[in-house]
C-alpha positions as CSV (number, residue, x, y, z in Angstrom):
1,M,75.3,114.2,78.2
2,A,74.9,110.4,78.8
3,D,76.9,108.7,81.5
4,L,80.1,107.2,80.4
5,V,82.1,104.4,81.9
6,Q,85.8,104.9,82.7
7,L,87.7,101.7,83.2
8,V,91.3,101.2,84.1
9,Y,93.1,97.8,83.9
10,A,96.6,96.6,84.1
11,S,98.2,93.6,82.5
12,R,101.6,92.2,81.7
13,P,102.6,92.3,78.0
14,F,103.4,89.0,76.3
15,G,106.2,89.3,73.8
16,F,106.2,93.1,73.9
17,D,108.1,95.0,71.2
18,S,107.5,98.1,69.1
19,A,105.9,96.1,66.3
20,I,103.3,94.6,68.7
21,L,102.6,98.0,70.2
22,S,102.2,99.6,66.8
23,G,99.7,96.9,65.8
24,I,97.7,97.4,69.1
25,L,97.6,101.1,68.6
26,L,96.6,101.0,65.0
27,T,93.7,98.6,65.7
28,A,92.7,100.4,68.8
29,R,92.5,103.8,67.2
30,A,90.4,102.6,64.3
31,N,88.0,100.5,66.4
32,N,87.7,103.0,69.3
33,A,86.9,105.8,66.9
34,R,84.1,103.6,65.5
35,D,82.8,102.7,68.9
36,D,83.0,106.1,70.6
37,I,85.8,105.0,73.0
38,T,88.6,107.2,74.0
39,G,91.5,106.6,76.4
40,C,95.2,106.2,77.0
41,L,97.6,103.2,77.0
42,I,100.7,103.4,79.1
43,C,103.0,100.7,77.9
44,R,106.4,99.4,78.9
45,G,108.1,96.0,78.6
46,D,106.7,95.0,82.0
47,L,103.3,96.7,82.1
48,Y,100.3,97.8,80.2
49,L,98.2,100.3,82.1
50,Q,95.1,101.4,80.1
51,L,92.3,103.8,80.7
52,L,89.2,103.3,78.6
53,E,86.2,105.6,78.5
54,G,83.0,105.5,76.6
55,P,79.5,104.1,76.4
56,P,79.0,101.2,78.9
57,A,78.2,98.5,76.4
58,A,81.2,99.4,74.2
59,I,83.5,99.4,77.2
60,E,82.2,96.0,78.3
61,A,82.7,94.5,74.8
62,L,86.2,95.9,74.5
63,Y,87.3,94.9,77.9
64,G,86.0,91.4,77.2
65,Q,88.2,91.3,74.0
66,I,91.2,92.5,76.0
67,R,90.8,89.8,78.6
68,R,90.8,87.2,75.8
69,D,93.8,88.8,73.9
70,D,96.9,86.6,74.2
71,R,99.1,89.7,74.1
72,H,98.0,90.4,77.7
73,L,98.8,88.3,80.7
74,E,97.3,88.7,84.2
75,V,94.6,91.2,83.1
76,R,93.0,92.8,86.2
77,E,90.6,95.6,86.6
78,L,91.8,98.4,88.8
79,L,89.0,100.9,88.6
80,R,85.6,101.3,87.1
81,R,83.4,104.4,87.6
82,T,80.7,106.4,85.9
83,V,81.8,109.8,84.6
84,Q,80.2,112.8,82.9
85,E,83.3,114.0,81.0
86,R,86.2,112.2,79.3
87,M,89.8,112.5,80.5
88,F,91.0,112.0,76.9
89,P,88.2,113.4,74.7
90,G,90.5,114.0,71.6
91,W,92.2,110.6,71.7
92,A,90.9,107.4,70.2
93,M,93.9,106.0,72.0
94,R,96.8,108.0,73.3
95,D,99.9,106.1,74.1
96,D,102.8,107.0,76.5
97,P,105.8,104.9,77.1
98,V,106.4,106.4,80.6
99,Q,109.8,105.3,81.5
100,S,111.0,107.5,84.3
101,W,108.2,109.0,86.5
102,M,106.0,106.0,87.2
103,W,106.6,102.8,89.2
104,T,109.9,101.1,88.6
105,Q,109.9,97.5,87.3
106,D,110.8,96.3,90.8
107,E,107.9,98.2,92.3
108,V,105.5,96.7,89.7
109,D,106.9,93.2,90.5
110,A,106.3,93.9,94.2
111,G,102.6,94.7,93.6
112,A,102.6,98.6,93.4
113,V,99.9,98.6,90.7
114,D,97.5,96.5,92.7
115,R,98.1,98.5,95.9
116,A,97.6,101.9,94.1
117,S,94.6,104.0,95.2
118,E,92.0,105.2,92.7
119,G,93.5,108.7,93.1
120,E,97.0,107.5,92.4
121,I,95.9,105.7,89.3
122,L,93.9,108.7,88.0
123,A,96.8,111.0,88.7
124,I,99.0,109.0,86.4
125,F,96.6,109.4,83.5
126,A,96.0,113.1,84.4
127,R,99.8,113.6,84.1
128,V,99.9,112.0,80.7
129,G,96.9,114.0,79.5
130,G,98.3,117.1,81.1
């Protein structure tokens, strides 16, 4: 199996509501299936946390689009690594509105996302994929 890139980024939503989220997921699922990208989007009113995995060129192109997307503010890469297996092999884009078990909004505002270790970040996605 060829090496895959796994990339996790965080951003703040701009104008977040269920209609915007539905549009993001609909587009992501169609485009990601076409581009052999899988992953998971954790979304709340104060945070997007997304894991993307797939061929390196496809991940780079998608992440470039996300950084230019005006629905995202303060996009920052948290983790990038080469993997042999996907964490979300059956999901063109899984979504999870984790409300209770992740960081609180106050913790996000205080920088918890940027201080999180690679292990902590991956554990969040492992729990969603669980």
